[in-house]
C-alpha positions in Angstrom: 108.8 94.6 106.7 110.1 92.5 103.8 110.9 95.7 101.8 113.2 96.7 104.6 115.1 93.4 104.5 115.2 93.6 100.7 116.7 97.1 100.8 119.3 96.2 103.4 120.2 93.1 101.3 120.7 95.3 98.2 122.4 98.2 99.7 124.5 96.7 102.5 126.7 93.9 103.4 125.5 92.5 106.8 128.6 92.4 108.9 127.1 91.3 112.3 124.0 90.8 114.4 124.3 91.1 118.1 121.3 90.0 120.1 120.7 92.0 123.3 118.8 90.7 126.4 115.2 91.8 126.8 116.3 93.7 129.9 118.8 95.9 128.0 116.4 98.9 127.9 114.1 98.0 130.7 115.7 100.7 133.0 114.6 103.4 130.5 111.1 102.0 130.3 111.3 100.1 127.1 110.7 96.3 127.4 111.7 95.2 123.9 113.9 92.5 122.6 116.5 94.1 120.4 119.4 93.3 118.2 122.2 95.5 116.9 122.8 95.2 113.2 126.2 96.1 111.9 126.2 97.0 108.2 128.7 98.0 105.5 127.4 100.0 102.5 127.9 98.3 99.2 129.5 100.1 96.3 126.9 101.4 93.9 127.8 98.8 91.2 127.4 95.9 93.7 124.0 97.2 94.8 122.9 97.5 91.2 124.1 94.0 90.4 122.1 92.5 93.4 119.0 94.6 92.5 119.2 93.5 88.8 119.8 89.9 89.7 116.8 89.9 92.1 114.5 91.5 89.4 115.8 89.0 86.8 114.8 86.2 89.2 111.4 87.6 89.8 110.6 88.1 86.1 112.0 84.6 85.3 109.8 83.0 87.9 106.7 84.9 86.7 107.4 83.9 83.1 108.2 80.2 84.0 104.9 80.0 85.9 102.8 82.0 83.4 101.8 84.5 86.1 100.3 87.2 83.8 98.5 84.7 81.6 97.1 82.8 84.6 95.8 86.0 86.3 94.2 87.2 83.0 92.6 83.8 82.6 91.2 83.9 86.1 90.0 87.4 85.6 88.2 86.4 82.4 86.6 83.4 84.2 85.5 85.6 87.1 84.0 88.3 84.7 82.3 85.6 82.6 80.7 84.1 85.7 79.5 87.6 86.9 78.0 88.2 83.5 76.3 84.8 83.7 75.0 85.7 87.1 73.6 89.0 85.8 72.0 87.2 82.8 70.3 84.6 85.1 69.1 87.3 87.5 67.7 89.3 84.6 65.9 86.3 83.2 64.4 85.6 86.6 63.5 89.3 87.2 62.8 90.7 83.8 61.5 94.0 85.1 64.4 94.7 87.4 66.8 97.6 86.8 70.5 97.2 86.4 70.9 98.5 90.0 68.4 96.0 91.3 70.2 93.2 89.5 73.4 94.3 91.1 71.7 94.0 94.5 70.3 90.6 93.7 73.7 89.1 92.8 75.8 91.2 95.3 76.5 88.3 97.7 77.4 85.9 94.9 79.6 88.5 93.4 81.4 89.1 96.7 82.0 85.4 97.0 83.4 85.2 93.5 85.7 88.1 94.1 86.9 86.6 97.4 87.6 83.3 95.7 89.5 85.1 92.9 91.5 87.1 95.5 92.3 83.9 97.4 93.5 82.1 94.3 95.7 85.1 93.3 97.2 85.4 96.8 97.9 81.7 96.9 99.7 81.9 93.6 101.7 84.9 94.7 102.7 83.1 97.9 103.7 80.0 95.9 105.8 82.2 93.5 107.3 84.1 96.4 108.5 80.8 98.0 110.1 79.9 94.7 111.7 83.3 94.5 113.2 83.1 98.0 114.6 79.6 97.2 116.1 80.7 93.9 117.5 83.9 95.5 119.3 81.9 98.1 121.2 80.1 95.4 121.6 83.0 93.0 123.1 85.6 95.4 126.5 85.4 96.9 126.7 83.9 100.3 129.1 85.4 102.9 129.8 84.9 106.6 128.0 87.1 109.2 129.2 87.5 112.8 126.4 86.6 115.2 126.4 86.8 119.0 124.0 86.7 121.9 124.7 89.0 124.8 123.2 87.7 128.0 124.9 90.0 130.5 125.6 93.5 129.2 127.1 95.1 132.4 123.9 96.1 134.1 120.6 94.5 135.1 116.9 95.4 134.4 117.0 98.1 137.1 120.1 99.8 135.7 122.5 98.5 138.5 125.9 97.5 137.4 126.7 93.8 137.2 130.2 92.2 137.5 130.2 90.9 134.0 129.8 92.6 130.6 129.8 90.2 127.6 129.7 93.1 125.2 133.5 93.7 125.8 134.3 90.2 124.6 131.8 90.4 121.8 133.3 93.7 120.7 136.8 92.2 120.6 135.6 89.2 118.6 133.7 91.5 116.2 136.8 93.7 115.7 138.7 90.5 114.8 135.9 89.4 112.4 135.8 92.9 110.7 139.6 92.8 110.3 139.3 89.4 108.7 136.6 90.4 106.2 138.6 93.6 105.4 141.5 91.4 104.4 139.5 88.8 102.5 136.7 90.8 100.9 137.1 93.6 98.4 
């Protein structure tokens, strides 16, 4: 789901998030917690600027942390260890075929591959954390209207209630949109 958030961030200005009660769609058979997201499409040049800035950050973090070099080094170490395992297995079983040697070292090879994968994933996670921290400071910050609607004019069975917070939220949202229309271009 991160790619969805990334695309929204690049292509749209998030105007508002209105959280609905879990009972909002219960009368129709859906029991999900939902929120309504209000977006405004960025101009093409703004989307490109955000996209380029994010890619620049990613590449800078990879370079600063020697990502490619580290992965290549770990791959070489893994491959060298596998060759060593094959050599040792061949010395202990001189008549074994290459396929039999592969079977003999299969479990060790799987463990090595898993350890390699774990190290790579940990590094990626670490760099991802650095990226998100850097992105928060590099990209422009802006206000987002946020509201939680507890009573939306009807209950879980679909019966009308005496209160509908969405009307007040709608009025406040309209004022917020008017404000950002005046102050943001």
